[in-house]
C-alpha angles and dihedrals in degrees: 000000000000115000118231116252117270105243091191094061115120116263091249095063093114115102115273108253121234107271115242124211113253109251115192130186116264101212091119129029094238095059093069116106119277118271112272101181093062091080095057121085111277115273114235090227088075092069106107119214112244096021091117090081087079092070096078111110110245095022115140105220094204089072109070111153113201127215117299105261091203124219119335142089120321109253113251115245115204117242120267135060119329116265119271115269118246118287105287091231092051091046094061097026099099092043093053096041091050088053091050090052091049092053096040107029125188092262092061117135135186115001092357090056090055090049092049091052091049097045103037124096091027129222128227094323089211097142098048089045089055091051092052098042093046091051093047092045089064094042101266126151119258098218094049094055099037093096090056090053091051090046096054091049087053091052091049093049090047089056090051091053089057094041092056091054093047093047095040090233112161098194135058127175092356098305140070113309116244094254089051093049100040106014135268096268092051091048092053092051093044091051091051091052091052090054090055091046087061089066095038087059090065091061087056089054089054091053089050091059107272107143116255093239091059092047090052092052092046091051091052090051091049094048092050091049093048093056091046092052090053090049091051092051090049092050091050090056090052091053095059112131095002107130093169092072115126123232089249091060090049093051091049090053093046090050092054097039100045116357096055092064093047090049089049091051090056094044095047092048092049093046094049090044092055101254119163121248098262093049092046092053092045091053089046090054088050089056091048094055091042090052095053089047091053094047092053092048090049090052091054095052099083091055095054102082094206096046092044090067092059102042096107091224134062109295091209095059095106092048094047089051093046089237113171101214123187099271090049092051091048092049093048091053093049102037126106116244094268095050091043090055090048091050092049092049093048094050100038108026111021110108096197107073095198092052091046091050091051094050093046089051090055092054091047090054094048093051098042090237094141093055090049092050091049090050091052091051091049090051092054089048090052091050090050092053091047090057090057090060088065095060114117120265089251091068114113105254098211092058094043088055090047090054090050090053090058089068092063126090107247100240 
């Protein structure tokens, strides 16, 4: 005998559909999916031979003479624009990682051992790359600003140590999170120390010849950004479970949580490199748009079934923490009553995170929310690139182009 339907069953009781990879049109470079491999520990194959020559203080990285080809015909270069430079994060990767190893060697113990585990192998290196490229764009010296680049990566990693405790995430960059490996108390203290190292790095820049007035301005920019990042993290906690948030509230949170630090990286690099006030603010605005773009792309990752496998951290973190990210907010606004109820149940009431993630993904696909979120990210990337066209003619072209490449998804 057939049992009557259970009218009290949750709205998500239908089977979870098979997730489909997100396929996006390729008419423009920025519409490709967000880079997935950036979250994994850096592959050693990215280390370019000869890149160590960048370490010399005072070296201008835009001048890299190659080997003397000797007499003979000049090679023919095909018509069209020159090829893109290497990925900015690959370009400085060996330099930065060598500096991390120098500061936290293999024999480290105690707090330094925790820092070494957290910093090596490094992640995307986006923020320190922004510091270095911004400084070199305005004519600064690589060696003199290198400590500031290391410092901002330390501050970023310190924030991740705290984030993983708050979110109860046990993995980071494909291995045990610091609090899992060393303990929560140790992770909190280690994160705090990395924040202070961000400011200590500026005193190193001063010893390497950066004028005191620039160091003072850079310190003010860092302090303002640090407070804003904490405010963004606090606001994100307050937004848990709130599906009625508007997109504007989300963007404000993303700006404070993520974009502020990228903007600070650009401003600090430009200040230390000797950029004037208009150029420094323009580069800061570039970092702001880039940061919002990256936060949106990061929010989409868990809902792409292929990308979710390569995130390096639990893909169900946002769901477990009832975090209404941009694609979820868009879907909730567009969904019909039945799908809206299913979405609400999955985010707020479902006790199995993987099942919740699957059911949320189904609603996002039905409403087109993922495509809309991708389009918003692409628009912020476009705005960021447009800002670079306003840089003065004195800006170093190679580094301006490298900054533009950072707005692209990596594959």
